[in-house]
N, C-alpha and C positions, 0 to 999 in steps of 0.2 A: 504494499500499499505506501504510494507515494504522499509525501508530506507536504500537501499544498492548500490546507485548511487549518484552523486553530484546533478544532477537534480532533484531527489527525495527528497533530503536534502532541496534544494531550495523550491520545492514546499511546503513542510512541514513549512518551516520558514514563508513563504507567509500566510499560514493559521493561525500561530500564531500571527504575527505582522503586519498584513495588514495595518492597519492605523499608525503604528509607522515609523518614519524616518529611512530609511535604509542607504542612501547615501547623501552625501554633495559634491558639486563641485563648486569651485569658477570661475566664469565668470565676467569680467570686473570688478572685486574688490567685488563682492556680492556672498555670500555663497547661492547656489541654493539647495534645499531639494529635495529628491526623496524619497517618501513613499514606503514601501514594496509592495503595490498594484501597484503602478506606475512601480516599478522595474519588476514585473511580467509580465505587459502587453508589455513592450519593448522587454523583453526576449520572450515571446510567439509570438510576430508579426514578430522579426527578425529571429526567428526558422523558423516559417512557410514560410517566404520570402525566406530563403535560401533552403527550401524544394521545392519551387516551381521553384528555379533556378536549381534545380538537386542535391541537396545535399543528399546524401544516407547514411545509416549506414556503418562506416568505412572510409568515405570522410576525407580526410585531408585539414585543413584550417588554413592558416599562419596569423598571426595578426602582424603588426608592428606599434607600437603607444607608445607614451608616456602614463602613467597611466591616464585613463578617465573612466567615469561610462560606455561609449560605450564598452570599451574593456570587463568589465564585463557582458554588455548585450550579447556581441556577444560570449563570451566564453562559458557562460551558453547556449546560443541558440545552438551554434555547438553541445555541448554534449547532449542537449535535444534531437536532431534529430538522435543521434547515431554517430555523427561524433567526430573527434579528433583535438583539438586545438594544433596548433605549434605556440608558442610565437618566435617573432625574436625582438631583441634588436632594440631601435629606431637608434642607432648610427650603426648598420651594414650595410657597403657599399653594393652597388649593386652586386658586385661579391659575397660576403658572403651570401647575401638574396639569390641569383640564387643557390648557393651550397645548402643550407637548403631546399628551395622550391623544388628542384630536388631530394634531397636525401629522403625527406619525402614523395614524391610523392604526393605533394599537389595540389588541383585543384582550390582552391579559395585563392584570397589574399584580406585582410582587410587592409587597409593603414588609417594613421590617417589625413593625408593631401596631398597637392599637392607635396611635397617634397618628400615623400614616393612612390606617383605614378609614378614620374620621375624615381625612382630608378628600379621599376619593368618593366617600360616600356624600360630601357635601356637593360634589359637582356632578355625581353619577348620571344624572338626568340628561345632562348634556352630551354624555358619551355613548351614542347608540351603539358603537360597535364593541363595548365592553362586554365580556363573556365570564371572566372569572376573577375574583380577587383573592390572592393567595398570601397569607400571612406567615412569617418566619416564627416569630414569638406568638403564640396564639393565646397568650394569658389574656383574659378580659373580653375574648372575641365572642363566647357563646352566648353573652347576653343578646348579641344582635339577632340571633336565630333567623339568618339571612342565607338563603339557597346559594346565593353568589360567592359567599365566603367560604374559604376552605384553608386549612393549615397547611404549612410547608411539609410537615410530617405526612398527612393524609395524601398528599401528591406523590411523596416518595413511596409509601405503602400500595398506591394504586400501581405505581411503576414495577414494583417488585412482583405484584400479579401478573402484570403484562409480560414480565422477563420470563417467568415460570413457564408461560404460555408460549411464548415465542422467543426462545434465548438468542435468536440470530438476529434479531429486528434491530437492536441498537447500532451494531457495528455495521449492518446493512445501510442505516441512515447515515452513518458517518461517512462510509465510503462513498455516498452519493453526493457528497458536497463538492461544490467546484470552486476553484481560487477566485474566480470574478464575483462570486455570491457576496451579497453584502454581509458582513460580520457584525457591524455595530452602526448604530446611529449615535453621533455625539452632538448634542446642541450647543452651539455657540454662545457665548455669555450674554449677548443681547445688551451691550452697553448703550446702543444708539437706538434699538428698535427691538421687535420681537426676535428670540432666538431661531435660528435656522439649523435643520438637521443635515449634518455632514455626514454623507454615506461612504463609509469605510469597508473596504473589502478585505477579504482573506488575503488576497495578494499583497495589498497594501501592508497589511499587518505583518506578514512572514518576511517579505523583502526587507522592510524597515528593521525589524526586529534582527536579522542577520547582520545587517551593516552596523547596527549598535553592539551588538555582540562582539564582531570582529574589532571593534573600537576598544570597548571596554575589558574583554577578555574575563567575564565573570566566570566563576567555578561553582560546583554543587556545594562547595564549603563556604559561600558566602551566605549572607542573610539579609534580609530585607523587613522592615517594619512598615505595614501599610496603614496609613492615616489621612493622606491626601485623598478625597472623594474618588471612588472608583468609576464614576461617570466622567471623568476627566482624562483626556490622552494621556497625560504625562504619567499619572499613577498607574495606568492600565500596563503601560510598558513594563515596569519592573513588578508590578504585583501580579501580573499575568504573563504576559508575552515572553520576556526574556526568564522569568520563572520556570515556565514550561519548556524553553529551548534547553535551560541549563540544569535545572533541577534543584536550586537553593531553595532554603525554607522561607517562606513568608509568614510573618508574626502580625497578628491582629491585637490591637491594644483594646483594653475593657471600655475604654471611652475616649474621646478627644481630650478630655481633661487629664487623662493618666499618661499622655504620650510622653512627657517629659520623665516621667518615673519609669516608664517602660523603656526608654532609651537607655537610661542608667542600668536598669537590669539586664537588657540584652546586649547592649553595644554592639549594634549592627555593622556590618562592613560596608553596607551602602545605605546612603541616606538622600533622598530625593526631596526638595523642600522649594518654597516660594519666598520672595523676599520678605512678607509680612512674618514669617515664623522666625526667621533669622533676626529680625527686628526685634521680635518679642524676647528671643533668646539674650540678643544684646541687651536689652532693657533689664532683663532679669539678673544678668551679670552686674549690670550698673547698680541696680537697687541692692544686690547682695554686698558689693564692695562698699557702697554708701553707709550701710549699716554695720560695717566692720569696726574694728579698733583702728586707731589711729595709725598704728603700725602697719597694719595690713593695707590700708588705703594708700600709705605712702610707697610701699613695695608695688602694690597694683599700678599705680600711676607711673613709677619708674620703669616697672618691667613693660608695660605697654608702651610707653615711649620708646624704649629700646626696641622692643618687637617690632614698632612700626618702621623704626629706621632700617633694620634688617630686612624686613619684608620688601621694603621700596627698593632695596639695593639687589635682592633677588629678581624682583620685576625687571630691574634695568639690567639684568645678567651681570652685576658687579659682584666681585668676589669678597666674602667677609674677611676682616683682617684677624689676626690671632686673638686680640683682645675681645673681639666682637664674638668669636667663637666660643671664648670662655664665658662670656656675659650669657650666651645661650645656653650653654652648658649648665650653669648655675641657675638661670630661671627655669629651665624645664622642669625640675622636680618640684621646685616651692612654688611655682604659679601657673605655668602653662598645662602641666599633667593634672593637677587639681580642677582647673578650668575645663580641660576636655573631660573629665570625669564627670564633672557638674552638668555639662551638656549631653553626655551619653555619647559623645563622639569620638571616644578614645580609640576605637578599631577601625573607624571608618575609612575606607580605601577611597571611596567616591561620594563626595559631598556635592551634589549638583542642583543648582538653583536655576529654575525657569518660571515662566508664567507672567512675569513682569520685569522691567529693568530692576538690578539691583543697586542700590546707591552706592557708590565706589568707596564711600566712608566705611559703610557696613562691611563690604568685602575685605577691605584693609584691616578692620578691627579682627575679624577672624584670622586672617593670615597672620596678624601680629601675635596672636596666642597660639599659633601652630596648628590651626585648624584650615586646610586647603579647601576652601570653597571655589568650585568651578562653576561658571556661570555658562547658561546654553540659551539657545532660543528654538522655538518651534511653535507651531501652530494645529489647532485641531484639524485644519484641511490639508496639514502635510502629514498627518497620523501620529507625528511624535515631535521629539527634538531633532533639529537638523543641524545645529551648530553646537560645538562645546568648546571651553578653555582646555587645551592641553597643558603639557609642562610650560610651554612659554606663555604664561597667563600674562595679559595686558588687561589692568584695571580699567574698567568703562566699556570694555567691548564683550561681545558674547562669544569669542573665540573664532575658529575656522569651521567651515563646513565638514561633514564627514566624507571620507573617501567614496567616491562615486556621485557624490552630490553636487550640482552646480548651482552657484548664485552669483547673481550680478546687481548692478544699480542700473534702473532705467533712466531715460533721460531726465525725467521730472524727480529723480532721486528716490523712487520707491523701490523696495526690495524685492526681487522676484527670484523664485527657486525653480529648479527642475530635478526632481527625485522620484525614486519608485513608490513615494508615499503620497503623491498627490491624490487627493480623494476622488471619487467619481463624480460628485456633484452634491448640491443642496437637495434634498428630497422634495420633489414637486415644485421645484424652483428653477426652471432652465434659464431665466434672464439673469437671476443672480448669480448662478453658476458661470454664464457666459462672461460676467464682468470680471471674475477673478481667475478663469482657466482660459488662457489662450496660448494657441500654439505649442501646447505642451508645457508652458510655464505656469506657475501659481503666482498671482499678483498679490502680495501680502497686505497692502494698505499701510505697511510702515515705511518711513523713510530712514535711509541709512547711508553709511560710508563704508567702504572696504580699504583699509589701508595696505600699504606697500607689502606687508607680510600677509596679507589675506585675513586680517582680523575682521570681523563685522561689527560696526558700531550703530546701534539703534538710537535714532534721534527723535522719532515719536510718531504718532499717528497721523497720516497725512490729513484725514478729514477734521482732526482736531487743532490744525495749526491756526494761531491768533494773527490776525492782521490788524495792527494798530491804526489809529486814525491818521497817522503819518506814513502808512503804507509798508511797515516793517513787518515781516513774517518772524513769527516766534514760535518755538514747540514748547507748549505748557508742561508736557511731561519732564523735559530736560530739567526745568526749574522745579517742579514738584519733586523729583528725586532728589534733588539737593537739598529741599527743604526737608524731606521726610528722612534723610540721613541723621537728621538731630535725634537724639534719645527722647526729647520732649516732644516731638510732633509725630501724630500717628497718620494724619491724612493732610493733603494740601491740594487746593483745586485752585489753579490761576485763571483769572478772568481778565478781559481787557479788549476784547474784540470790538474793533470801532472806536477805542477810547485813548485818549492821550498817553496813558501810562497803563501798567499792570497792577492788578491787585490780587489778593488771595484770600480765600477761604480757609482757615487753618483748625483742625481738631487735635487737641493735645492728648499726648499720650498719658491716659489718666493714672495708672500705678506709678509712673514715674515722675510725673509732676506733683501727684499727690504725697509721694515719699519726700520729694524735695521739700514741699511745702511744711510737712511735719518737721523735718530737720531744720527749717527756717522759723518754726514756731507761728506758722500762719495758719489760723483757724479757718475751716471749711467744713460743708456739709454734704453737697452734691457736686456734681461735674458742672452744673449750671453755676453755682456759687463759686467754684473753683476757677472757672474760666472767665469770670468777670472781675476776679482780684487784680488790683493793678500791679501788684508784684508778679504775678504769673503773666500779664501782658507785657510788662517789661522783659520778663525772661525771653518770651518768644520774640520780643523785638531784638534782642541780642543775637537771637538764632538766625533772624531774616537779615540783620545787618551783615553778618558772618558771611552768608550765602551771598548777599548782594555785592560783597567785596570781590567775589570770583567771577561776577557777571557783567556783560558788557551793559552799558547804561539803559539800552531800550529793554534790556531782559530783568531789570532790577524790580523789585517789587516795592512800590511807593507806600501802600497802605495794605492792612489786613485786618480782618474781623475774626475772632475765635469763634468757633461753632460750639454752642454750649449744651449739647446733647450727643449721646451716643448715635452712629450711624447703623442702620440694619437692613439686611437684604428683605426680611418680612416687610418692612415699610416703603420699599422700592428705592432706598438710597444707595444700595450695593447691589451688584450682580450676584448670583450664586458663587462666584470665583471671589467674593470680596473686591471686586473693582468698583471704583465710584462711577455711578451713571450721571456723566457730566452734565448733560441737558436736564435731567430731572433736579439735580442739585442746584443748577442755577435757577430753576423756576421756583422751587421750594424756599430757597435763600434768596429771592429776588430783591427783598427790602435790605437786606445786609449789604447785597451787592451795590445796591444804589448810594448807601452810606459811603461806600470808598470813593464815589465820584460825586459827592454833594457839591464840593467846591467847583469841579469842573462844569456841573449843570448850571450853578449859580452865573459862572463866568460867562457861559454862553447865553 
């Protein structure tokens, strides 16, 4: 059997490693292990159960859940029967869930628990194609007494009966799969409009995975902790695709709140992340040090300054002097090793950050304490990451393209790729597909530059460029990333289209600013109260001034206002991937934006 689909790759993995541990999941504080053989039985039984319920080739199935082993069972089971997996973020509210279910023409809905069942029941009447609601954790669902609802275990039980009656059926359906069949629909984040379903084929997945594996050379002895959403292309690569190709263990945390503790326990060898997670890690280290003894704070400050100097020399390919090597030798056991243990990254061979630009200052911070973070770039429409920083790291870039991938800059500055991972298109949107797929190239919508050594630098989204009243073009993301490099700033939204100067909406990093306020003896009660304190405004002004000093005059922030509440996906402020919805935020905070330009309006 040739391996040209994901289910075939899974079956090959089972044959190789049947008795080895494939998955670990933490339940009630104890890690439970699943062998590849057990893994196979769960996938086979659930697949045949879906078949019994009416799943046919091409049937779309939505999954809404946190990361669990049941997600992988369901994902592979759907595809083994020729169906298509459609992931939904656990935080998607009922209205967004209904939109994706309807747009994808999904017939089955797999939910993690009662909370997600309630969401689908809220919108069920608008979903005429919905046939079954399957629940992983059946606690509390008996009270519904609804014939459409069935538990995950009941589906597996149906599958065992089917297998007993027809032992060859599962493998017959697996063998029937074709490489150009859809594997998964991954919905875009929808920062400017409704999300679109990107159709990713088995060929896209396997060819991309082989190239990534040829680059990273992962082994069965590696380990991965799965915590980024499994409906996101980035997480799928490591929690599913390379996992099946290489055979390493995937670990599922008990909850998203326990990830830091689980990292410390497991010390995985691979860690994929997004800038927000690294920013939170940096903030937690900052708070820990701020609350330490005076001696520890002094050692940390001195060690960090020395570490930054050594990291910068490394980036510039300059050799360390003998005294610098001795300093590193002294600092490693007393400072850097404890910090690596604190983050849980002491064994990590690959720490890959993608999903959004990583502020250079954050990258430099981690390199300074001996944690080599590699930045990469990818898109849903490209199946996965397409570039990565290798050993010749250049801060502020996303590295070089993988071997066999082509990248160039179009005449208008847009980044375009030609790779085996270019998606089939947006589901039922031929016009939108034609806009981004042209002559075998994928037009990313991002502006960028490629330097003489082949390193790609992301400037910002083409559609977000601000044109001031003076006719100057400015990339807001470039400035926002510099602002967010501050440990005191969580989010920043630069405004100023058609205006004489730039302004910004800024959200403080509540934990860090709150800790700073306590150490300064500044009382406060809520984030609103904290954001309005004159001392906090002055603190953020210093951070803005520091960023302005590095910017051209036209890029500088003349005024800012602090957002005095948390931002939430459920309220439409953020996408499911925690990206700010720019237009929505500008509308919601229109009054605050106008205060930034009050003098300009009066002068006009």
